[in-house]
Phi, psi and omega in degrees: 000128182253133175255124178283136173266144172272004182210145178276151166292132190239213185288163182298136176255315179235125176234123178250125184233121169051045178284130174229139181220135178229148171246097188063236175269000181273120176276115178270328183216133177232110172055056182264136179221144171190167175224159171236123181275157176306133182072018183247147176243129176247150174241140172247120182233154179169171182287167175304137179084002182285344180102015181300304182297324178296320180296313178296325179292331169294319184284328178265007169090008175287317174249151176252112182294151175286331181216156178102176179217161173234128178241136178238116182055045177082349176269119177284126182269105184292309182238096184274130174235157175304321178300313183299315186285330172297320179296332179276002175066039174257125186239149177244136176220156176249130178222144175265110186280308174209163191301331182283346175255119178294323182203142175227129184251131183243150165253125174242122185252118184264106186275148179294340181283081173079003177070017182283150173269000000 
């Protein structure tokens, strides 16, 4: 079954490039990259301790990664703070998808253009 969309998947809204985060000698994230396109929903899944929350905390300004960059709508965010990312309408949510997955972390990007995902 095919569902017609009233909107196309578009240009990158959120771009995470080569993020690396260390706590002392412990590598939490090494060279992680992905993008979220306009009208797209991404899921970050993995086992406990895989770095999911640490990656999201780098995006939302809780942690400052040692390497890499985060761009929102083409603007590289040099100094990310929770207030800045909230003003850009980027939200983080936790959802239990099915019993075999303990946790699935989603980024839902609510765009100012009509509030569409």
